[in-house]
Each structure stands twice: as structure tokens, then as C-alpha cells.
C-alpha positions in Angstrom: 0.0 0.0 0.0 1.3 3.5 -0.9 2.1 5.8 2.0 0.0 9.0 1.7 2.1 12.2 1.6 1.1 15.8 2.3 1.2 16.4 -1.4 -1.3 13.6 -1.9 -3.6 15.1 0.7 -3.3 18.5 -0.8 -4.1 17.2 -4.3 -7.1 15.2 -3.0 -8.6 18.0 -0.9 -8.0 20.8 -3.4 -9.4 18.9 -6.4 -12.4 17.7 -4.3 -13.0 21.3 -3.0 -13.4 22.7 -6.5 -15.4 19.7 -7.7 -17.7 19.9 -4.8 -18.4 23.6 -5.4 -19.3 23.0 -9.0 -21.4 19.8 -8.5 -23.3 21.5 -5.6 -24.1 24.4 -7.8 -25.3 22.2 -10.7 -27.6 20.1 -8.5 -29.1 23.0 -6.5 -29.6 24.9 -9.8 -31.6 21.8 -11.2 -33.8 21.8 -8.1 -34.5 25.5 -7.5 -33.4 27.4 -10.6 -30.4 29.6 -11.4 -31.3 32.8 -9.6 -32.1 31.1 -6.2 -29.1 28.8 -6.5 -26.8 31.8 -7.1 -28.2 33.7 -4.2 -27.6 30.7 -1.9 -24.1 30.2 -3.3 -23.2 33.8 -2.6 -24.5 33.5 1.0 -22.6 30.2 1.6 -19.3 31.4 0.0 -19.5 34.7 1.9 -19.9 32.9 5.2 -17.2 30.4 4.3 -14.7 33.0 3.3 -15.2 34.9 6.5 -14.4 31.7 8.4 -11.4 31.1 6.1 -10.1 34.6 6.8 -10.4 34.1 10.6 -8.5 30.7 10.3 -5.8 32.1 8.1 -5.3 35.1 10.4 -4.5 32.6 13.2 -2.5 30.4 11.0 -0.4 33.3 9.6 -0.2 35.0 13.0 -1.9 38.1 11.8 -3.4 40.2 14.5 -4.7 43.3 12.7 -7.0 44.0 9.7 -5.0 46.4 7.7 -4.5 46.5 3.9 -1.2 44.5 4.0 -3.0 41.8 6.1 -5.8 41.6 3.6 -3.4 41.2 0.7 -1.4 38.6 2.6 -4.5 36.5 3.4 -6.0 36.8 0.0 -2.8 36.0 -1.9 -2.1 33.1 0.4 -5.5 31.6 -0.3 -5.2 32.3 -4.0 -1.8 30.7 -4.2 -3.2 27.5 -2.6 -6.1 27.5 -5.0 -4.0 27.9 -8.1 -4.8 31.5 -9.0 -2.2 33.3 -11.2 -1.9 37.0 -10.2 0.5 39.9 -9.9 0.5 42.3 -6.9 1.2 45.9 -7.7 1.8 47.9 -4.6 1.1 51.5 -5.7 1.7 53.0 -2.2 1.3 52.1 1.5 -2.4 52.8 1.1 -3.1 51.4 -2.3 -2.7 48.0 -4.0 -3.8 46.7 -7.4 -3.8 43.0 -8.0 -4.2 41.7 -11.5 -5.5 38.2 -11.9 -4.6 36.4 -15.1 -6.0 33.0 -14.2 -8.9 32.0 -12.0 -9.4 28.3 -11.0 -13.2 28.8 -11.0 -13.5 30.2 -14.5 -11.3 27.5 -16.2 -13.6 24.6 -15.6 -16.6 26.6 -16.8 -14.8 27.5 -20.0 -14.1 23.8 -20.6 -17.7 22.9 -20.3 -19.7 24.2 -23.4 -22.9 24.0 -21.4 -21.6 26.4 -18.7 -19.8 29.0 -20.7 -22.8 31.3 -20.8 -22.9 31.3 -17.0 -19.4 32.8 -16.7 -20.5 36.5 -16.9 -23.4 35.7 -14.6 -21.1 34.2 -12.0 -18.7 37.1 -12.4 -21.4 39.8 -11.8 -23.7 37.8 -9.6 -21.2 35.9 -7.4 -17.6 37.2 -7.6 -18.4 41.0 -7.4 -20.8 40.9 -4.4 -19.0 38.1 -2.6 -15.6 39.9 -2.5 -17.2 43.2 -1.8 -19.0 41.9 1.3 -16.1 39.9 2.6 -13.6 42.8 2.2 -16.0 45.3 3.8 -16.4 43.0 6.7 -12.6 42.6 7.1 -12.1 46.4 7.2 -14.7 48.9 6.0 -11.9 51.5 5.6 -10.5 49.6 2.7 -12.3 50.7 -0.5 -12.5 47.9 -3.0 -13.1 48.3 -6.8 -13.2 45.9 -9.7 -12.3 47.7 -12.9 -11.7 44.6 -15.1 -13.1 41.1 -15.1 -12.1 38.2 -17.3 -15.6 36.8 -17.0 -16.9 40.0 -18.7 -14.4 39.8 -21.5 -11.3 41.6 -20.1 -7.8 40.1 -20.3 -7.4 40.2 -16.5 -9.5 40.7 -13.3 -8.5 43.6 -11.2 -8.8 43.9 -7.4 -8.1 47.5 -6.5 -7.7 48.3 -2.8 -7.3 51.8 -1.4 -7.2 52.6 2.3 -9.3 55.6 3.2 
């Protein structure tokens, strides 16, 4: 019998996590329709990400909720999930992150039956989800999305500015 490594565990749980999210959405959509399923998905992911942030703060020994902390937590999560991004630190109070690859958009692009949902997920899930979570983290951090791959842009932008 093969000994299970940490890399094996990471592969198993990360691939299962993304698959679970997609399958859950497909099944709930079949049962109650797109609009209600998306509303529930936003609610669940918002609650989950708030929990993830609390856990990552402890794990990363972060004790404050400043802009640098948010960027550290967000990029830590994204690195684990396989996002491709570039952090542009404009100043101590402003950061622009450009995302060139999103692990949630990729599977939808590969499925011809789901491609039409990409802009709907982008506008109906990603935009309100991140806005709510970041505002909860620190309401003094203003968050804007100027570009979104799901809406036809070449990158997604996450623009943060501390008031």
C-alpha cells in the first residue's frame, strides 16, 4: 500500500473542494433554478470565506485587519487554490492585484454548457461576494473591480485603497 504524503492530501482536498463547489451548484440549480441557486451560493461562500479569513489570520499569526494583512491573506488563499496573479503595490495605502488565471473560470470554460454562465457568475457571485467579505474585514479599505475576465477583459483587477 502506498504511503500518503502531504502532497497527496493537498491534491485530494484541493481537487475535491473545487469539484464539490461545481457539483453542488449544478444540483441546486436543477432543483430550484439559477437565480435562487446563485443567491444561496453567494451566501454560503461569503460565510465560508469569513471563516477562512479568521482561520488564516490565526495560521499566519496576523493580529490586525490592515491593507497588508488583507493582501497577505487573499494571496495566500489564491496561491493555494492555483490562481495566477500579480500584486502591484502602488503605495502604502493602495494596492492593485491583476489576476490572469482563475481556477473557477477555467472549468466553466471547458464545459460548453456552462460558458454562458461565466459572466453571470462574475457579476452575480464574484463581485458581491468579495465586496461583502472585504468590507467585513475592514470597512476603511475601499475595493473596486475595474476589469473582469468573465466579462471579456484580459485580467481581473482587485483594486484596494485605504481611506
